[in-house]
C-alpha positions as a Markdown table, in Angstrom:
| # | Residue | x | y | z |
|---|---|---|---|---|
| 1 | Met | 82.1 | 21.6 | 54.2 |
| 2 | Ser | 81.6 | 18.3 | 55.7 |
| 3 | Thr | 83.2 | 18.0 | 59.3 |
| 4 | Glu | 82.5 | 14.6 | 59.8 |
| 5 | Thr | 85.1 | 12.4 | 61.6 |
| 6 | Gln | 83.6 | 9.2 | 62.0 |
| 7 | Asp | 85.4 | 7.2 | 59.1 |
| 8 | Asp | 88.6 | 9.1 | 58.9 |
| 9 | Gly | 90.7 | 6.8 | 57.3 |
| 10 | Asp | 88.6 | 7.0 | 54.3 |
| 11 | Asp | 88.0 | 10.5 | 54.3 |
| 12 | Leu | 91.5 | 11.2 | 54.8 |
| 13 | Glu | 92.6 | 9.0 | 51.7 |
| 14 | Glu | 90.0 | 10.9 | 50.1 |
| 15 | Arg | 91.3 | 14.3 | 50.8 |
| 16 | Val | 94.8 | 13.2 | 49.9 |
| 17 | Ser | 93.4 | 12.2 | 46.6 |
| 18 | Asn | 91.2 | 15.4 | 46.0 |
| 19 | Phe | 94.1 | 17.4 | 46.9 |
| 20 | Leu | 96.3 | 16.1 | 44.4 |
| 21 | Arg | 93.7 | 16.6 | 41.7 |
| 22 | Arg | 92.9 | 20.0 | 42.6 |
| 23 | Asn | 96.3 | 21.3 | 43.3 |
| 24 | Phe | 98.3 | 19.3 | 40.6 |
| 25 | Pro | 96.0 | 19.1 | 37.7 |
| 26 | Gln | 99.1 | 19.1 | 35.3 |
| 27 | Ile | 100.3 | 15.7 | 36.4 |
| 28 | Gln | 97.3 | 14.2 | 34.7 |
| 29 | Met | 97.1 | 16.7 | 32.0 |
| 30 | His | 100.6 | 16.0 | 30.8 |
| 31 | Gly | 99.9 | 12.3 | 31.0 |
| 32 | Gly | 101.3 | 11.2 | 34.3 |
| 33 | Ser | 99.6 | 10.0 | 37.3 |
| 34 | Ala | 99.4 | 10.0 | 41.2 |
| 35 | Ala | 98.9 | 7.2 | 43.4 |
| 36 | Ile | 98.6 | 6.9 | 46.8 |
| 37 | Gln | 100.4 | 4.0 | 48.2 |
| 38 | Asn | 100.1 | 4.2 | 51.9 |
| 39 | Ile | 98.8 | 6.1 | 54.6 |
| 40 | Asp | 99.4 | 5.9 | 57.9 |
| 41 | Arg | 97.4 | 7.5 | 60.2 |
| 42 | Glu | 99.4 | 7.1 | 63.6 |
| 43 | Thr | 102.5 | 8.6 | 62.2 |
| 44 | Gly | 100.7 | 10.9 | 59.9 |
| 45 | Glu | 102.9 | 9.8 | 56.8 |
| 46 | Val | 101.7 | 9.4 | 53.2 |
| 47 | Ser | 103.6 | 7.6 | 50.3 |
| 48 | Ile | 102.6 | 8.9 | 46.7 |
| 49 | Gln | 104.2 | 7.1 | 43.8 |
| 50 | Leu | 104.3 | 9.4 | 40.3 |
| 51 | Gly | 104.1 | 7.2 | 37.4 |
| 52 | Gly | 103.4 | 7.6 | 33.8 |
| 53 | Ala | 104.9 | 10.9 | 32.0 |
| 54 | Cys | 106.1 | 11.8 | 35.4 |
| 55 | Ser | 108.8 | 9.2 | 35.3 |
| 56 | Gly | 112.0 | 10.9 | 33.7 |
| 57 | Cys | 110.1 | 14.3 | 33.4 |
| 58 | Gly | 112.5 | 17.1 | 33.9 |
| 59 | Ile | 110.4 | 18.8 | 36.5 |
| 60 | Ser | 109.0 | 16.1 | 38.6 |
| 61 | Pro | 111.2 | 16.9 | 41.3 |
| 62 | Met | 110.0 | 20.3 | 41.4 |
| 63 | Thr | 106.4 | 18.8 | 41.5 |
| 64 | Ile | 107.4 | 16.3 | 44.2 |
| 65 | Gln | 108.9 | 19.0 | 46.2 |
| 66 | Ala | 105.8 | 21.0 | 45.9 |
| 67 | Ile | 103.3 | 18.2 | 46.9 |
| 68 | Lys | 105.5 | 17.6 | 50.1 |
| 69 | Ser | 105.4 | 21.2 | 51.4 |
| 70 | Arg | 101.9 | 22.0 | 50.3 |
| 71 | Met | 100.1 | 18.8 | 51.5 |
| 72 | Val | 101.4 | 18.8 | 55.1 |
| 73 | Lys | 100.2 | 22.6 | 55.2 |
| 74 | Glu | 96.8 | 21.9 | 53.7 |
| 75 | Ile | 95.9 | 18.5 | 55.3 |
| 76 | Pro | 96.6 | 18.8 | 59.2 |
| 77 | Glu | 97.0 | 15.0 | 59.6 |
| 78 | Ile | 99.4 | 14.6 | 57.4 |
| 79 | Glu | 103.2 | 15.0 | 59.0 |
| 80 | Gln | 105.3 | 13.7 | 56.4 |
| 81 | Val | 104.9 | 13.0 | 52.6 |
| 82 | His | 106.9 | 10.6 | 50.8 |
| 83 | Ala | 106.7 | 10.8 | 47.1 |
| 84 | Asp | 108.8 | 9.5 | 44.1 |
| 85 | Thr | 108.6 | 8.6 | 40.5 |
| 86 | Gly | 109.8 | 5.0 | 39.5 |
| 87 | Met | 113.3 | 6.3 | 38.3 |
| 88 | Asp | 114.7 | 6.8 | 41.9 |
| 89 | Gly | 113.6 | 3.7 | 43.3 |
| 90 | Gly | 116.5 | 1.6 | 42.3 |
| 91 | Ser | 120.4 | 2.0 | 42.6 |
| 92 | Gly | 120.9 | 3.4 | 39.1 |
| 93 | Met | 120.9 | 7.0 | 39.4 |
| 94 | Gly | 123.9 | 7.8 | 41.3 |
| 95 | Gly | 122.4 | 7.7 | 44.9 |
| 96 | Ser | 123.0 | 11.3 | 46.2 |
| 97 | Gly | 119.7 | 12.5 | 45.4 |
| 98 | Met | 119.1 | 15.8 | 43.5 |
| 99 | Gly | 122.8 | 16.2 | 42.8 |
| 100 | Gly | 123.4 | 18.2 | 39.6 |
| 101 | Gly | 123.3 | 17.3 | 35.8 |
| 102 | Gly | 123.1 | 13.7 | 35.9 |
| 103 | Met | 119.3 | 13.5 | 35.1 |
| 104 | Ser | 118.1 | 14.4 | 32.0 |
| 105 | Pro | 114.4 | 14.4 | 31.0 |
| 106 | Ser | 112.8 | 12.3 | 28.3 |
| 107 | Phe | 110.3 | 13.9 | 26.3 |
| 108 | Pro | 109.0 | 12.1 | 23.3 |
| 109 | Gly | 110.0 | 13.5 | 20.1 |
| 110 | Glu | 112.4 | 16.1 | 21.8 |
| 111 | Thr | 116.3 | 16.3 | 22.2 |
| 112 | Thr | 117.2 | 19.5 | 23.4 |
| 113 | Asp | 117.0 | 20.7 | 27.2 |
| 114 | Asp | 118.0 | 24.3 | 26.9 |
| 115 | Gly | 114.7 | 25.6 | 28.6 |
| 116 | Asp | 115.0 | 29.0 | 26.8 |
| 117 | Asp | 112.3 | 28.6 | 24.1 |
| 118 | Asp | 110.7 | 25.8 | 25.6 |
| 119 | Glu | 106.9 | 26.0 | 25.5 |
| 120 | Gly | 106.6 | 23.1 | 27.8 |
| 121 | Pro | 104.9 | 23.0 | 30.9 |
| 122 | Gln | 105.3 | 25.5 | 33.7 |
| 123 | Ala | 105.4 | 24.8 | 37.3 |
| 124 | Pro | 102.4 | 26.9 | 39.0 |
| 125 | Phe | 104.2 | 27.1 | 42.1 |
């Protein structure tokens, strides 16, 4: 509603934060968190860190991809989004990204990952 551009730095951070809350309420609803690590207005890059239950969650890679693709469409100043969970920040997970069956989600109290009768969260995208 407001089109003021005087204090773009704070305004941009607020819009990124509101975007995450509005478009991805499942992050907080499922015990996760999304924190803005850095916003570089000159390059149009933003860094997001997903934490809490997002670390080790089987659908966090889908959530990250959705954040990356939707944020650049909705917020014109953002050119590129870097987002990750604490899980892929080190050298422990094989290194080649979203390879295959190497990562298994860790849900408290659950040991199966067949996906057929799972009543868990559904990604709305």
